[in-house]
C-alpha positions as CSV (number, residue, x, y, z in Angstrom):
1,M,171.0,163.5,79.3
2,E,168.1,162.0,81.2
3,A,167.2,158.4,80.9
4,S,163.9,159.3,79.3
5,Q,165.5,161.2,76.4
6,L,166.6,159.6,73.2
7,A,169.8,160.7,71.5
8,K,169.3,162.3,68.1
9,S,170.6,159.2,66.3
10,E,168.2,157.0,68.2
11,W,165.2,159.2,67.1
12,E,166.4,159.1,63.5
13,D,166.5,155.2,63.7
14,V,162.9,155.2,65.1
15,V,161.7,157.6,62.5
16,T,163.4,155.6,59.7
17,H,161.8,152.4,60.8
18,L,158.4,154.0,61.1
19,E,158.6,155.5,57.6
20,R,159.4,152.1,56.1
21,M,156.5,150.5,58.0
22,L,154.0,153.2,57.1
23,Q,155.0,152.9,53.4
24,S,154.4,149.1,53.4
25,I,151.1,148.9,55.3
26,K,147.6,149.3,53.9
27,F,145.4,148.1,56.8
28,G,146.5,147.6,60.4
29,S,148.4,149.2,63.1
30,I,151.9,150.2,64.2
31,T,152.7,150.2,68.0
32,L,155.7,151.7,69.7
33,V,156.8,149.9,72.9
34,V,158.4,152.3,75.3
35,Q,160.5,151.4,78.4
36,D,162.2,153.9,80.7
37,G,161.3,156.6,78.1
38,K,163.0,154.9,75.2
39,V,161.5,153.1,72.2
40,I,162.6,149.5,72.6
41,Q,160.3,147.8,70.1
42,I,158.2,148.6,67.1
43,E,155.4,146.2,66.2
44,K,153.4,146.1,62.9
45,N,150.1,144.3,62.8
46,E,148.8,144.1,59.2
47,K,145.3,143.1,58.2
48,V,144.7,141.3,54.9
49,R,141.2,141.8,53.5
50,L,140.0,139.1,51.2
51,Q,137.4,139.9,48.5
52,K,134.2,137.9,48.5
53,K,133.6,136.0,45.3
């Protein structure tokens, strides 16, 4: 296997984390950090919008 390829179990972990994050976010972004072809970090930036009174 090349260094740039993820094992199936690693892909499943990435997808599982992404699904959880996507279900819990309303406004914001999710960023994958990749190093040597592997996802090493997933970041979630969530925006909270306050209603004007």
